[in-house]
C-alpha positions, 0 to 999 in steps of 0.5 A: 520455494524461498520465503521472505517475511517482512515484519514491522516495529514501533509504528504502523504505516512505516512503509513495509509495503514499499519495502516488500515491493522493492525487495520483490523488484530487486529479486525479479530484476535478478531473473527470479519469479516472485509472488507476494502475500499480504497478511492483515490481522483484522477480523474483517473478511476483506477490505471491501467494507472499510471507510477509506480513512481506516486503511486507505483506498480498497484495491480491486484485483482482476478476480474481483477481490477487494483487498489492502492497497499494498497489493496494488503496490506489489502489482505495480512494482512487480508487474504481476496479477495477484488473487484475492487469496494473496490477501490473508486476514484473521477473518478469512483464517478463522472462517476457514477453520470454523467451516472445517470444524462445522464440517467435522474435519477435526474429528471432535478435537478441541479447536485451538489457536495452536495448532489449528489456526497456526496450521491454517496460516502455514497451509494457506501461505504454502498453497498460495505461494505456488500460484502463478502470477506472471503471464508465463504461468510458471510457479514462483520461486520466491514469496514475499510475505508482509505481516501488517501491523506492528510487533506486539499487537495482540491480533498479530500474535497467531501469525507470528507464532505460525511463522515461528513454527514455519521457519523450521518447516521451511528450513533456514536456507529457505526462510528469511525475516526482514524487520522494518523499524523506525529511527526517530529524530526528535527536533529538540536534540536532532539525535537519531534514537535507536532505542525503539528499534532495540525494543522492537527487535527484542520483542520479535526475538521474544516471540521466536523470530530473529531478524536477518535484516533490519531495515531502518526508516528515518526522515533523514539519512542515518549516520554510520555510528547509529548503524554500528549501535543497532548492529551491536544491540540488536545482535546482527552484523553491520551489513545486516542493517539497511537504511531507507530515509524519506526520498523524493519518490518511492521508485528510489527505494529499490535503488537504495536497497541495491546500493547497500548490497542486498542482492549479495546478502540474499544470494548467500543467505537463501542460496539463490542461483543469481549473479551479484549484479542486477540485470537491465531491469534495475538499470531501467528502474534507475533511469526512470527514478532519475527521470522522475526527479529531473522533470521540470514541466508541471501539470496541476490536477485538482482532485475534488473528493470527499476523503481528501484528508488522507492521500491514500484514500485515492491511491490508485487515482494518484498512481494512474495520474503520476504514471501518465505524467511521467510517460509524457515527461511532466511532474504531477502537482495533485491538489486535493480539494474537499468538495464540501469546501466548494459549497455555498454553506462553507462560504457562510461558515468559513469564507477563508476555506471556501475561497482557498478551495476555489483558488486551487480549482481555478488554477488547475490545468485539469479537474478529476472527480472520483467515486464516493458514496452518500449525498455529503459533498455532492453539491461541491462536486457538481459546482466543480463539474459545472466550472470545468464545463463552462470554462472548458477545463479538461475533466474526468469523472470516475464512477460517481464523478461521471454520474454527477457530470450527467446530472449537472448537464441535465440541470444546466443544459437541458434545464431539468432543475430536479434532475438527479440520481435515484441514489440521492433522490428516489422521487425525482421526476428526472432520474438521469442515473 
């Protein structure tokens, strides 16, 4: 088994999940079986109880596991089916160790972060890496592990220590560390700054891990002089510095990585039995990315929800619509509308917001009302559903959106004025949901 650890520096949300997924995609295109593990250093047992604004949408796996949305990226990019144990959290590890301690498995020893927590992390990773995730049920050959958060976070320290030990247990030819860092470009000077990356790599080395590849994220393509500077100050060869700038579509990322010789590097570094050139799979990927960028016809969908300030809150809805649009050669224009802004109360408080929201809704080709909890914003969702029905606009209600469509029909077509869901009004005379 080969292990590739992806760590991040400078800021969180830098794109480690897409980088990890893209690396997996490239290796899978070379004919290797790939699995993925996401480590989240929070104490929650899983992502199921999070507000969408905390970590974006919860991704639900086939076995019912409620996990970080990066596992959705892995499944989409790699075409695999993961399990709840492919998402490790601090809470899961501590719960596992405490249960063993209560059971007496440690024979009265003092239970500590080192070695007990760090050993539990290593054991979990090694066991989960062997679990088949492809349809052919064969054991994976490569495990891509993404460590959430940023280097230097106090909650991530036990995991870093676990992998510091693990690199020796797995042996050098089986373990590789990729560090994803930010290269900011302040508007005042327009100069790309390498100091945050230097500090991040220094912090990583101070904790006992040395990056084999440094992936530099930036808004615009990075200049060669910056690459040479990072190479010199971060003690790596220039070919070990990879640039990924912001692109029109995440489907471009595997292509950018492949163009910078990552296949050749992995072949040598991990002693992989592969050719230097990718297979037909990556060629198909390139064609899809090119097709995505050349789309001319546009389909606009209004997503009427309550958590519209962060697009990751509805990641699976966005991805499903994006894939559907791509399949029929359309570019998706997804308009996020806060359902509260469609309500009469908003017209009184802020008429500009109210009219802007209705303007978006009226020009949409279709309307989608996703799930949600609580009564806030439901009136706005009902208004959008009513508009879709009366104007014969294509409409899709998911979860709460579907329930409210039943409520709207009962109120406006059956004239049951108090029709409602018992979630919002337990005493309604017409509990249609």
